[in-house]
py3Dmol code that shows the C-alpha trace and the ligand (Angstrom):
import py3Dmol

protein = """\
ATOM      1  CA  MET A   1       7.440 -31.727   1.654  1.00  0.00           C
ATOM      2  CA  LEU A   2       7.135 -30.068   4.999  1.00  0.00           C
ATOM      3  CA  SER A   3      10.565 -31.470   6.061  1.00  0.00           C
ATOM      4  CA  ASN A   4      12.249 -29.674   3.124  1.00  0.00           C
ATOM      5  CA  GLY A   5      15.297 -27.884   4.457  1.00  0.00           C
ATOM      6  CA  GLY A   6      14.265 -24.560   3.022  1.00  0.00           C
ATOM      7  CA  HIS A   7      11.070 -24.439   5.016  1.00  0.00           C
ATOM      8  CA  TRP A   8      12.962 -25.242   8.222  1.00  0.00           C
ATOM      9  CA  ALA A   9      15.356 -22.475   7.374  1.00  0.00           C
ATOM     10  CA  MET A  10      12.424 -20.077   7.035  1.00  0.00           C
ATOM     11  CA  LEU A  11      10.964 -21.097  10.371  1.00  0.00           C
ATOM     12  CA  ARG A  12      14.363 -20.474  11.945  1.00  0.00           C
ATOM     13  CA  THR A  13      14.542 -17.040  10.360  1.00  0.00           C
ATOM     14  CA  ALA A  14      11.048 -16.277  11.651  1.00  0.00           C
ATOM     15  CA  ALA A  15      12.083 -17.316  15.212  1.00  0.00           C
ATOM     16  CA  ILE A  16      15.064 -15.003  15.146  1.00  0.00           C
ATOM     17  CA  ALA A  17      13.111 -12.042  13.764  1.00  0.00           C
ATOM     18  CA  GLY A  18      10.570 -12.653  16.556  1.00  0.00           C
ATOM     19  CA  ALA A  19      13.408 -12.457  19.180  1.00  0.00           C
ATOM     20  CA  LEU A  20      14.581  -9.176  17.657  1.00  0.00           C
ATOM     21  CA  LEU A  21      11.119  -7.756  17.691  1.00  0.00           C
ATOM     22  CA  VAL A  22      10.767  -8.490  21.413  1.00  0.00           C
ATOM     23  CA  ALA A  23      14.167  -6.895  22.055  1.00  0.00           C
ATOM     24  CA  GLY A  24      13.155  -3.868  20.018  1.00  0.00           C
ATOM     25  CA  PHE A  25       9.932  -3.542  21.947  1.00  0.00           C
ATOM     26  CA  ALA A  26      11.771  -3.648  25.293  1.00  0.00           C
ATOM     27  CA  VAL A  27      14.040  -0.793  24.162  1.00  0.00           C
ATOM     28  CA  ALA A  28      11.082   1.281  22.964  1.00  0.00           C
ATOM     29  CA  SER A  29       9.190   0.717  26.270  1.00  0.00           C
ATOM     30  CA  CYS A  30      12.237   2.067  28.224  1.00  0.00           C
ATOM     31  CA  ASN A  31      12.060   5.202  26.136  1.00  0.00           C
ATOM     32  CA  GLY A  32       9.463   6.761  28.471  1.00  0.00           C
ATOM     33  CA  ASN A  33       7.233   9.218  26.651  1.00  0.00           C
ATOM     34  CA  GLY A  34       8.921   8.643  23.219  1.00  0.00           C
ATOM     35  CA  ASN A  35       5.856   6.967  21.807  1.00  0.00           C
ATOM     36  CA  GLY A  36       3.394   7.271  24.677  1.00  0.00           C
ATOM     37  CA  ASN A  37       0.005   8.872  25.036  1.00  0.00           C
ATOM     38  CA  GLY A  38      -0.101  12.210  23.498  1.00  0.00           C
ATOM     39  CA  ASN A  39       2.400  14.351  25.455  1.00  0.00           C
ATOM     40  CA  GLY A  40       1.804  17.189  23.010  1.00  0.00           C
ATOM     41  CA  SER A  41       5.197  17.020  21.433  1.00  0.00           C
ATOM     42  CA  LYS A  42       4.440  14.853  18.437  1.00  0.00           C
ATOM     43  CA  ALA A  43       3.489  17.727  16.130  1.00  0.00           C
ATOM     44  CA  ASP A  44       6.888  19.242  16.719  1.00  0.00           C
ATOM     45  CA  ALA A  45       8.673  16.238  15.183  1.00  0.00           C
ATOM     46  CA  ASN A  46      10.102  17.397  11.897  1.00  0.00           C
ATOM     47  CA  GLY A  47      11.403  14.444   9.916  1.00  0.00           C
ATOM     48  CA  LYS A  48      11.094  14.992   6.223  1.00  0.00           C
ATOM     49  CA  VAL A  49      10.728  12.659   3.203  1.00  0.00           C
ATOM     50  CA  THR A  50      13.142  13.177   0.384  1.00  0.00           C
ATOM     51  CA  VAL A  51      13.395  11.378  -2.944  1.00  0.00           C
ATOM     52  CA  VAL A  52      16.821  10.753  -4.374  1.00  0.00           C
ATOM     53  CA  TYR A  53      17.599   9.307  -7.805  1.00  0.00           C
ATOM     54  CA  GLU A  54      21.193   8.003  -7.702  1.00  0.00           C
ATOM     55  CA  ALA A  55      21.505   8.296 -11.583  1.00  0.00           C
ATOM     56  CA  ASN A  56      25.146   7.169 -11.647  1.00  0.00           C
ATOM     57  CA  THR A  57      24.296   3.745 -10.207  1.00  0.00           C
ATOM     58  CA  ILE A  58      21.476   3.056 -12.829  1.00  0.00           C
ATOM     59  CA  LYS A  59      22.215   0.532 -15.557  1.00  0.00           C
ATOM     60  CA  PRO A  60      21.451   1.554 -19.164  1.00  0.00           C
ATOM     61  CA  GLU A  61      18.803  -1.054 -19.464  1.00  0.00           C
ATOM     62  CA  ASP A  62      16.849   0.418 -16.529  1.00  0.00           C
ATOM     63  CA  ARG A  63      17.043   4.083 -17.558  1.00  0.00           C
ATOM     64  CA  GLN A  64      13.863   4.100 -19.571  1.00  0.00           C
ATOM     65  CA  ALA A  65      11.616   2.832 -16.665  1.00  0.00           C
ATOM     66  CA  VAL A  66      13.348   5.177 -14.183  1.00  0.00           C
ATOM     67  CA  THR A  67      12.737   8.117 -16.564  1.00  0.00           C
ATOM     68  CA  VAL A  68       9.031   7.270 -16.645  1.00  0.00           C
ATOM     69  CA  ILE A  69       8.796   7.281 -12.854  1.00  0.00           C
ATOM     70  CA  ARG A  70      10.958  10.387 -12.498  1.00  0.00           C
ATOM     71  CA  LYS A  71       8.841  12.352 -14.989  1.00  0.00           C
ATOM     72  CA  SER A  72       5.549  11.186 -13.426  1.00  0.00           C
ATOM     73  CA  ARG A  73       6.636  12.490 -10.010  1.00  0.00           C
ATOM     74  CA  VAL A  74       4.580   9.864  -8.261  1.00  0.00           C
ATOM     75  CA  LEU A  75       7.296   9.314  -5.603  1.00  0.00           C
ATOM     76  CA  GLU A  76       7.529  13.101  -4.917  1.00  0.00           C
ATOM     77  CA  GLN A  77       3.693  13.439  -4.680  1.00  0.00           C
ATOM     78  CA  ALA A  78       3.536  10.792  -1.928  1.00  0.00           C
ATOM     79  CA  ALA A  79       6.527  12.427  -0.205  1.00  0.00           C
ATOM     80  CA  ASP A  80       4.790  15.831  -0.363  1.00  0.00           C
ATOM     81  CA  TRP A  81       1.596  14.476   1.148  1.00  0.00           C
ATOM     82  CA  VAL A  82       3.384  12.923   4.084  1.00  0.00           C
ATOM     83  CA  ASN A  83       5.526  16.059   4.568  1.00  0.00           C
ATOM     84  CA  LYS A  84       2.390  18.161   4.606  1.00  0.00           C
ATOM     85  CA  SER A  85       0.248  15.979   6.814  1.00  0.00           C
ATOM     86  CA  VAL A  86       2.421  13.913   9.200  1.00  0.00           C
ATOM     87  CA  ALA A  87       4.962  14.985  11.819  1.00  0.00           C
ATOM     88  CA  LEU A  88       7.639  12.240  11.381  1.00  0.00           C
ATOM     89  CA  PRO A  89      10.152  11.656  14.149  1.00  0.00           C
ATOM     90  CA  HIS A  90      12.896  10.915  11.662  1.00  0.00           C
ATOM     91  CA  ASP A  91      13.890  11.806   8.171  1.00  0.00           C
ATOM     92  CA  LEU A  92      12.916   9.263   5.499  1.00  0.00           C
ATOM     93  CA  VAL A  93      15.068   8.962   2.348  1.00  0.00           C
ATOM     94  CA  VAL A  94      13.574   7.284  -0.680  1.00  0.00           C
ATOM     95  CA  LYS A  95      16.460   6.021  -2.869  1.00  0.00           C
ATOM     96  CA  VAL A  96      15.975   5.005  -6.483  1.00  0.00           C
ATOM     97  CA  THR A  97      19.318   3.260  -6.735  1.00  0.00           C
ATOM     98  CA  ASP A  98      21.184   0.119  -7.747  1.00  0.00           C
ATOM     99  CA  LYS A  99      23.191   0.404  -4.488  1.00  0.00           C
ATOM    100  CA  VAL A 100      20.843  -1.794  -2.435  1.00  0.00           C
ATOM    101  CA  PRO A 101      21.375  -4.091   0.539  1.00  0.00           C
ATOM    102  CA  PRO A 102      22.240  -7.687  -0.304  1.00  0.00           C
ATOM    103  CA  GLY A 103      19.258  -9.742  -1.649  1.00  0.00           C
ATOM    104  CA  VAL A 104      17.053  -6.782  -2.345  1.00  0.00           C
ATOM    105  CA  THR A 105      15.210  -7.006  -5.721  1.00  0.00           C
ATOM    106  CA  ASP A 106      11.881  -5.342  -4.936  1.00  0.00           C
ATOM    107  CA  ALA A 107      10.887  -2.024  -3.432  1.00  0.00           C
ATOM    108  CA  VAL A 108      11.704  -2.414   0.319  1.00  0.00           C
ATOM    109  CA  THR A 109      11.428  -0.395   3.462  1.00  0.00           C
ATOM    110  CA  GLN A 110      14.084  -0.831   6.052  1.00  0.00           C
ATOM    111  CA  PRO A 111      12.980  -2.004   9.543  1.00  0.00           C
ATOM    112  CA  ASP A 112      13.532   1.488  11.081  1.00  0.00           C
ATOM    113  CA  GLY A 113      11.275   3.162   8.376  1.00  0.00           C
ATOM    114  CA  ARG A 114      13.988   5.657   7.564  1.00  0.00           C
ATOM    115  CA  THR A 115      14.987   4.309   4.129  1.00  0.00           C
ATOM    116  CA  ILE A 116      12.918   3.044   1.220  1.00  0.00           C
ATOM    117  CA  PHE A 117      14.909   1.368  -1.592  1.00  0.00           C
ATOM    118  CA  VAL A 118      13.382   1.376  -5.138  1.00  0.00           C
ATOM    119  CA  PRO A 119      15.698  -0.743  -7.312  1.00  0.00           C
ATOM    120  CA  PRO A 120      15.663   0.332 -11.003  1.00  0.00           C
ATOM    121  CA  PRO A 121      15.494  -3.308 -12.289  1.00  0.00           C
ATOM    122  CA  PHE A 122      12.283  -3.708 -10.317  1.00  0.00           C
ATOM    123  CA  LEU A 123      10.791  -0.728 -12.240  1.00  0.00           C
ATOM    124  CA  THR A 124      11.939  -2.316 -15.516  1.00  0.00           C
ATOM    125  CA  GLN A 125      10.236  -5.595 -14.565  1.00  0.00           C
ATOM    126  CA  ILE A 126       6.963  -3.706 -13.861  1.00  0.00           C
ATOM    127  CA  GLN A 127       7.286  -1.987 -17.190  1.00  0.00           C
ATOM    128  CA  GLU A 128       7.972  -5.230 -19.062  1.00  0.00           C
ATOM    129  CA  ALA A 129       4.919  -6.954 -17.417  1.00  0.00           C
ATOM    130  CA  LEU A 130       2.742  -4.013 -18.329  1.00  0.00           C
ATOM    131  CA  SER A 131       4.001  -3.882 -21.886  1.00  0.00           C
ATOM    132  CA  ASN A 132       2.821  -7.454 -22.217  1.00  0.00           C
ATOM    133  CA  VAL A 133      -0.506  -6.611 -20.545  1.00  0.00           C
ATOM    134  CA  VAL A 134      -1.400  -3.874 -23.085  1.00  0.00           C
ATOM    135  CA  LYS A 135      -0.797  -6.295 -25.873  1.00  0.00           C
ATOM    136  CA  THR A 136      -2.653  -9.298 -24.447  1.00  0.00           C
ATOM    137  CA  VAL A 137      -5.324  -8.082 -21.986  1.00  0.00           C
ATOM    138  CA  LYS A 138      -8.487  -6.276 -22.987  1.00  0.00           C
ATOM    139  CA  ARG A 139      -8.599  -2.794 -21.388  1.00  0.00           C
ATOM    140  CA  PRO A 140     -11.206  -2.589 -18.609  1.00  0.00           C
ATOM    141  CA  ALA A 141     -13.656   0.129 -19.772  1.00  0.00           C
ATOM    142  CA  LEU A 142     -13.243   2.025 -16.495  1.00  0.00           C
ATOM    143  CA  PHE A 143      -9.559   2.527 -17.245  1.00  0.00           C
ATOM    144  CA  PRO A 144      -9.023   5.408 -19.784  1.00  0.00           C
ATOM    145  CA  GLN A 145      -7.894   4.483 -23.238  1.00  0.00           C
ATOM    146  CA  SER A 146      -5.397   7.447 -23.200  1.00  0.00           C
ATOM    147  CA  SER A 147      -3.512   5.844 -20.233  1.00  0.00           C
ATOM    148  CA  TYR A 148      -3.684   2.200 -21.349  1.00  0.00           C
ATOM    149  CA  ASN A 149      -0.030   2.093 -22.336  1.00  0.00           C
ATOM    150  CA  ALA A 150       3.033   0.607 -20.616  1.00  0.00           C
ATOM    151  CA  ASP A 151       4.452   4.019 -19.393  1.00  0.00           C
ATOM    152  CA  ASP A 152       1.227   5.306 -17.765  1.00  0.00           C
ATOM    153  CA  LEU A 153       0.371   1.932 -16.268  1.00  0.00           C
ATOM    154  CA  THR A 154       3.938   1.708 -14.898  1.00  0.00           C
ATOM    155  CA  ALA A 155       3.689   5.170 -13.286  1.00  0.00           C
ATOM    156  CA  LEU A 156       0.261   4.488 -11.843  1.00  0.00           C
ATOM    157  CA  SER A 157       0.988   1.050 -10.464  1.00  0.00           C
ATOM    158  CA  THR A 158       4.309   2.287  -8.995  1.00  0.00           C
ATOM    159  CA  GLN A 159       2.355   5.049  -7.302  1.00  0.00           C
ATOM    160  CA  PHE A 160       0.237   2.322  -5.542  1.00  0.00           C
ATOM    161  CA  ILE A 161       3.294   0.164  -4.727  1.00  0.00           C
ATOM    162  CA  PHE A 162       5.114   3.063  -3.349  1.00  0.00           C
ATOM    163  CA  GLY A 163       2.081   3.924  -1.243  1.00  0.00           C
ATOM    164  CA  HIS A 164       2.483   0.374   0.155  1.00  0.00           C
ATOM    165  CA  GLU A 165       6.114   1.077   1.110  1.00  0.00           C
ATOM    166  CA  MET A 166       5.129   4.462   2.584  1.00  0.00           C
ATOM    167  CA  GLY A 167       2.646   2.545   4.622  1.00  0.00           C
ATOM    168  CA  HIS A 168       5.459   0.390   6.039  1.00  0.00           C
ATOM    169  CA  ALA A 169       7.584   3.543   6.745  1.00  0.00           C
ATOM    170  CA  LEU A 170       4.762   5.200   8.629  1.00  0.00           C
ATOM    171  CA  GLN A 171       4.013   2.127  10.657  1.00  0.00           C
ATOM    172  CA  ARG A 172       7.618   1.699  11.658  1.00  0.00           C
ATOM    173  CA  GLN A 173       8.477   5.281  12.341  1.00  0.00           C
ATOM    174  CA  LEU A 174       5.320   6.010  14.254  1.00  0.00           C
ATOM    175  CA  LEU A 175       5.146   2.603  15.862  1.00  0.00           C
ATOM    176  CA  LEU A 176       1.539   2.261  14.864  1.00  0.00           C
ATOM    177  CA  PRO A 177      -0.430  -0.423  16.601  1.00  0.00           C
ATOM    178  CA  ASN A 178      -1.391  -3.253  14.201  1.00  0.00           C
ATOM    179  CA  LEU A 179      -4.464  -5.364  14.601  1.00  0.00           C
ATOM    180  CA  GLY A 180      -3.553  -7.619  11.583  1.00  0.00           C
ATOM    181  CA  LEU A 181      -0.643  -8.443   9.403  1.00  0.00           C
ATOM    182  CA  GLU A 182       1.606  -5.492   8.613  1.00  0.00           C
ATOM    183  CA  GLU A 183       1.519  -6.353   4.898  1.00  0.00           C
ATOM    184  CA  ASP A 184      -2.257  -5.943   4.834  1.00  0.00           C
ATOM    185  CA  ALA A 185      -1.959  -2.622   6.559  1.00  0.00           C
ATOM    186  CA  ALA A 186       0.678  -1.520   3.994  1.00  0.00           C
ATOM    187  CA  ASP A 187      -1.641  -2.464   1.157  1.00  0.00           C
ATOM    188  CA  GLY A 188      -4.353  -0.577   3.022  1.00  0.00           C
ATOM    189  CA  PHE A 189      -2.355   2.594   3.186  1.00  0.00           C
ATOM    190  CA  ALA A 190      -1.638   2.355  -0.600  1.00  0.00           C
ATOM    191  CA  SER A 191      -5.463   2.280  -1.107  1.00  0.00           C
ATOM    192  CA  PHE A 192      -6.213   5.029   1.598  1.00  0.00           C
ATOM    193  CA  TYR A 193      -3.688   7.359   0.119  1.00  0.00           C
ATOM    194  CA  THR A 194      -4.250   6.887  -3.531  1.00  0.00           C
ATOM    195  CA  VAL A 195      -8.053   6.618  -3.472  1.00  0.00           C
ATOM    196  CA  ASN A 196      -8.307   9.728  -1.377  1.00  0.00           C
ATOM    197  CA  GLU A 197      -5.492  11.857  -2.929  1.00  0.00           C
ATOM    198  CA  VAL A 198      -5.124  10.612  -6.522  1.00  0.00           C
ATOM    199  CA  GLY A 199      -8.310   8.841  -7.700  1.00  0.00           C
ATOM    200  CA  PRO A 200      -9.018   5.350  -9.095  1.00  0.00           C
ATOM    201  CA  GLY A 201      -5.953   5.161 -11.477  1.00  0.00           C
ATOM    202  CA  PRO A 202      -3.320   3.599  -9.154  1.00  0.00           C
ATOM    203  CA  SER A 203      -5.709   0.924  -7.637  1.00  0.00           C
ATOM    204  CA  LEU A 204      -6.851  -0.111 -11.162  1.00  0.00           C
ATOM    205  CA  ALA A 205      -3.250  -0.116 -12.548  1.00  0.00           C
ATOM    206  CA  ALA A 206      -2.079  -2.111  -9.503  1.00  0.00           C
ATOM    207  CA  ALA A 207      -4.926  -4.608  -9.939  1.00  0.00           C
ATOM    208  CA  ILE A 208      -4.051  -4.911 -13.617  1.00  0.00           C
ATOM    209  CA  LEU A 209      -0.340  -5.501 -12.803  1.00  0.00           C
ATOM    210  CA  PHE A 210      -0.889  -7.944  -9.894  1.00  0.00           C
ATOM    211  CA  ASP A 211      -3.388  -9.916 -12.014  1.00  0.00           C
ATOM    212  CA  GLU A 212      -0.609 -10.351 -14.581  1.00  0.00           C
ATOM    213  CA  ILE A 213       1.915 -11.266 -11.843  1.00  0.00           C
ATOM    214  CA  ALA A 214      -0.535 -13.861 -10.472  1.00  0.00           C
ATOM    215  CA  ARG A 215      -0.977 -15.392 -13.993  1.00  0.00           C
ATOM    216  CA  LYS A 216       2.852 -15.652 -14.234  1.00  0.00           C
ATOM    217  CA  GLU A 217       3.120 -17.204 -10.773  1.00  0.00           C
ATOM    218  CA  GLY A 218       0.702 -19.917 -11.892  1.00  0.00           C
ATOM    219  CA  LYS A 219      -0.208 -22.609  -9.350  1.00  0.00           C
ATOM    220  CA  LEU A 220      -0.249 -21.595  -5.676  1.00  0.00           C
ATOM    221  CA  THR A 221       2.765 -22.936  -3.742  1.00  0.00           C
ATOM    222  CA  LEU A 222       3.294 -23.653  -0.086  1.00  0.00           C
ATOM    223  CA  GLU A 223       5.458 -20.502   0.113  1.00  0.00           C
ATOM    224  CA  GLY A 224       2.880 -18.405  -1.588  1.00  0.00           C
ATOM    225  CA  LEU A 225       0.150 -19.613   0.693  1.00  0.00           C
ATOM    226  CA  SER A 226       2.197 -19.114   3.830  1.00  0.00           C
ATOM    227  CA  SER A 227       3.540 -15.674   2.875  1.00  0.00           C
ATOM    228  CA  ASP A 228       2.973 -12.627   5.177  1.00  0.00           C
ATOM    229  CA  HIS A 229       1.323 -11.024   2.077  1.00  0.00           C
ATOM    230  CA  PRO A 230      -2.105 -12.219   0.964  1.00  0.00           C
ATOM    231  CA  VAL A 231      -1.809 -14.441  -2.170  1.00  0.00           C
ATOM    232  CA  THR A 232      -1.321 -12.154  -5.206  1.00  0.00           C
ATOM    233  CA  GLN A 233      -4.810 -12.782  -6.824  1.00  0.00           C
ATOM    234  CA  GLN A 234      -6.399 -11.921  -3.491  1.00  0.00           C
ATOM    235  CA  ARG A 235      -4.632  -8.671  -3.356  1.00  0.00           C
ATOM    236  CA  VAL A 236      -6.120  -7.756  -6.764  1.00  0.00           C
ATOM    237  CA  PHE A 237      -9.597  -8.165  -5.339  1.00  0.00           C
ATOM    238  CA  ASN A 238      -8.675  -6.291  -2.196  1.00  0.00           C
ATOM    239  CA  PHE A 239      -7.491  -3.330  -4.248  1.00  0.00           C
ATOM    240  CA  LEU A 240     -10.702  -3.408  -6.361  1.00  0.00           C
ATOM    241  CA  CYS A 241     -12.945  -3.887  -3.196  1.00  0.00           C
ATOM    242  CA  TYR A 242     -11.639  -0.760  -1.406  1.00  0.00           C
ATOM    243  CA  LEU A 243     -11.943   1.239  -4.658  1.00  0.00           C
ATOM    244  CA  GLU A 244     -15.412   0.019  -5.394  1.00  0.00           C
ATOM    245  CA  GLY A 245     -16.452   0.548  -1.712  1.00  0.00           C
ATOM    246  CA  SER A 246     -15.129   4.120  -1.747  1.00  0.00           C
ATOM    247  CA  ASP A 247     -17.898   5.180  -4.173  1.00  0.00           C
ATOM    248  CA  GLN A 248     -20.231   2.405  -5.036  1.00  0.00           C
ATOM    249  CA  LYS A 249     -22.517   4.588  -7.188  1.00  0.00           C
ATOM    250  CA  ARG A 250     -19.514   5.520  -9.344  1.00  0.00           C
ATOM    251  CA  PHE A 251     -17.863   2.092  -9.535  1.00  0.00           C
ATOM    252  CA  TYR A 252     -20.467  -0.579  -9.123  1.00  0.00           C
ATOM    253  CA  GLU A 253     -21.319  -1.009 -12.834  1.00  0.00           C
ATOM    254  CA  SER A 254     -17.782  -0.816 -14.099  1.00  0.00           C
ATOM    255  CA  LEU A 255     -16.221  -3.142 -11.498  1.00  0.00           C
ATOM    256  CA  VAL A 256     -18.978  -5.427 -10.288  1.00  0.00           C
ATOM    257  CA  GLY A 257     -21.423  -5.283 -13.311  1.00  0.00           C
ATOM    258  CA  ALA A 258     -18.509  -5.829 -15.728  1.00  0.00           C
ATOM    259  CA  GLY A 259     -17.370  -8.871 -13.716  1.00  0.00           C
ATOM    260  CA  TYR A 260     -14.045  -7.674 -12.299  1.00  0.00           C
ATOM    261  CA  LEU A 261     -15.168  -7.793  -8.704  1.00  0.00           C
ATOM    262  CA  PRO A 262     -17.354 -10.786  -7.845  1.00  0.00           C
ATOM    263  CA  LYS A 263     -20.934 -10.093  -6.603  1.00  0.00           C
ATOM    264  CA  THR A 264     -20.153 -12.216  -3.478  1.00  0.00           C
ATOM    265  CA  ARG A 265     -17.493  -9.756  -2.339  1.00  0.00           C
ATOM    266  CA  ALA A 266     -19.032  -6.496  -3.435  1.00  0.00           C
ATOM    267  CA  PRO A 267     -21.649  -6.093  -0.615  1.00  0.00           C
ATOM    268  CA  LEU A 268     -18.866  -5.993   1.941  1.00  0.00           C
ATOM    269  CA  CYS A 269     -16.781  -3.311   0.199  1.00  0.00           C
ATOM    270  CA  PRO A 270     -18.454  -0.025   1.290  1.00  0.00           C
ATOM    271  CA  GLN A 271     -18.025  -0.899   4.957  1.00  0.00           C
ATOM    272  CA  ALA A 272     -14.587  -2.341   4.399  1.00  0.00           C
ATOM    273  CA  TRP A 273     -13.552   0.905   2.750  1.00  0.00           C
ATOM    274  CA  ALA A 274     -15.143   2.973   5.591  1.00  0.00           C
ATOM    275  CA  MET A 275     -13.271   0.904   8.139  1.00  0.00           C
ATOM    276  CA  LEU A 276      -9.974   1.347   6.316  1.00  0.00           C
ATOM    277  CA  ASN A 277     -10.469   5.044   5.798  1.00  0.00           C
ATOM    278  CA  TYR A 278     -11.485   5.595   9.436  1.00  0.00           C
ATOM    279  CA  GLY A 279      -8.647   3.340  10.596  1.00  0.00           C
ATOM    280  CA  TRP A 280      -5.861   5.231   8.768  1.00  0.00           C
ATOM    281  CA  TRP A 281      -7.214   8.716   9.695  1.00  0.00           C
ATOM    282  CA  SER A 282      -7.400   7.576  13.375  1.00  0.00           C
ATOM    283  CA  GLN A 283      -3.871   5.948  13.262  1.00  0.00           C
ATOM    284  CA  LEU A 284      -2.414   9.091  11.822  1.00  0.00           C
ATOM    285  CA  GLN A 285      -4.371  11.620  13.987  1.00  0.00           C
ATOM    286  CA  PRO A 286      -1.961  11.731  16.912  1.00  0.00           C
ATOM    287  CA  HIS A 287       0.867  12.408  14.437  1.00  0.00           C
ATOM    288  CA  PHE A 288      -0.778  15.131  12.242  1.00  0.00           C
ATOM    289  CA  SER A 289       1.478  18.089  11.638  1.00  0.00           C
ATOM    290  CA  ARG A 290       0.353  21.389  13.038  1.00  0.00           C
ATOM    291  CA  GLU A 291      -0.639  22.891   9.678  1.00  0.00           C
ATOM    292  CA  PHE A 292      -2.633  19.741   8.860  1.00  0.00           C
ATOM    293  CA  LYS A 293      -4.366  19.244  12.217  1.00  0.00           C
ATOM    294  CA  ASP A 294      -7.693  21.007  11.505  1.00  0.00           C
ATOM    295  CA  GLN A 295      -8.015  19.434   8.048  1.00  0.00           C
ATOM    296  CA  GLY A 296      -7.030  15.977   9.294  1.00  0.00           C
ATOM    297  CA  ASP A 297      -9.337  16.129  12.356  1.00  0.00           C
ATOM    298  CA  LYS A 298     -12.241  16.861  10.047  1.00  0.00           C
ATOM    299  CA  ALA A 299     -11.354  14.089   7.766  1.00  0.00           C
ATOM    300  CA  GLN A 300     -11.131  11.642  10.732  1.00  0.00           C
ATOM    301  CA  GLU A 301     -14.552  12.809  12.002  1.00  0.00           C
ATOM    302  CA  SER A 302     -16.168  12.450   8.617  1.00  0.00           C
ATOM    303  CA  ALA A 303     -14.653   9.000   8.127  1.00  0.00           C
ATOM    304  CA  ARG A 304     -16.090   8.021  11.516  1.00  0.00           C
ATOM    305  CA  ASP A 305     -19.571   9.244  10.487  1.00  0.00           C
ATOM    306  CA  GLN A 306     -19.237   7.341   7.250  1.00  0.00           C
ATOM    307  CA  LEU A 307     -18.290   4.158   9.029  1.00  0.00           C
ATOM    308  CA  ILE A 308     -21.363   4.398  11.354  1.00  0.00           C
ATOM    309  CA  ALA A 309     -23.574   5.086   8.397  1.00  0.00           C
ATOM    310  CA  GLU A 310     -22.130   2.205   6.314  1.00  0.00           C
ATOM    311  CA  THR A 311     -22.396  -0.177   9.221  1.00  0.00           C
ATOM    312  CA  LYS A 312     -26.014   0.686   9.668  1.00  0.00           C
ATOM    313  CA  ALA A 313     -26.706   0.289   5.895  1.00  0.00           C
ATOM    314  CA  PHE A 314     -24.992  -3.017   6.006  1.00  0.00           C
ATOM    315  CA  GLU A 315     -26.993  -4.199   8.882  1.00  0.00           C
ATOM    316  CA  GLU A 316     -30.200  -3.165   7.161  1.00  0.00           C
ATOM    317  CA  ASN A 317     -29.343  -5.210   4.060  1.00  0.00           C
ATOM    318  CA  LEU A 318     -27.823  -8.114   5.851  1.00  0.00           C
ATOM    319  CA  ASP A 319     -30.677 -10.642   5.419  1.00  0.00           C
ATOM    320  CA  GLU A 320     -30.851  -9.924   1.784  1.00  0.00           C
ATOM    321  CA  ILE A 321     -27.063 -10.163   1.320  1.00  0.00           C
ATOM    322  CA  ARG A 322     -26.901 -13.505   3.219  1.00  0.00           C
ATOM    323  CA  SER A 323     -29.785 -14.995   1.248  1.00  0.00           C
ATOM    324  CA  GLY A 324     -28.261 -13.959  -1.999  1.00  0.00           C
ATOM    325  CA  GLN A 325     -24.899 -15.658  -1.278  1.00  0.00           C
TER     326      GLN A 325
END
"""
ligand_1 = """\
1
ZN
Zn 5.359 -4.917 2.187
"""
view = py3Dmol.view(width=600, height=400)
view.addModel(protein, "pdb")
view.setStyle({"model": 0}, {"cartoon": {"style": "trace"}})
view.addModel(ligand_1, "xyz")
view.setStyle({"model": 1}, {"stick": {}})
view.zoomTo()
view.show()
């Protein structure tokens, strides 16, 4: 199975991508203070995020899903938050369009972080999966009855998925240092942005969608296990863990008590959320816009305090947690 031609082709592709990355790094290093240590010019960067719907490219069968997203303004909300908070070095154009690069079928961010493509058939697929969910999956009590329909779930899960792409765009434009896989960091930004700025809806809707996708994927494959993304079902639990950890008093009963997030994972979630929240505020801090700097600095400082407090609390309960596993 390992000698299968497809896998060797994948390895080759990875080797080439590695070479390109090294080349890219060399160019960036020659660029002197371009991404160096706080020369005071970052806040002057004035790249802006814009969202464009290329309506004339969209096929009739995808118009319904696109209308749902357009009306919900979830893409514009994320764009507004980044425009307000972050001084981007370059413009970022978000294109909802059928005119995508060859082979693109999902939402993708280009390597330079300056274009995000959202293909309309991808939105239709999400909506179809969620139409099936509302007919076949019992609504989690935490998720409001009034939003448990295909359209609202599509908008909320797209808000999370778009947060993931925005995470990629920020990492690539700002050359953020990664201490783990970029895909994990992108999922992390989706949690960071939506939990802080929107509420629990996007994380829950994304968990509901990814759970359905995992069911459709069925048995784990070699490609799935070796993906640069965590396996789909694991991402469901990551989304829920960050949400639960962000406010355990509010979410423990409805997520852990109700059996959606296992009791073995739950004790780690408050500290995991605190690390993520502190991590993203700290990553973005050198790139805050002038108007956001005071507010952002305060958020970073309070995230730091929270991380220290959660680490202490975790330490105090560690014996009990370990004995309970
Ligand atoms: Zn990604």
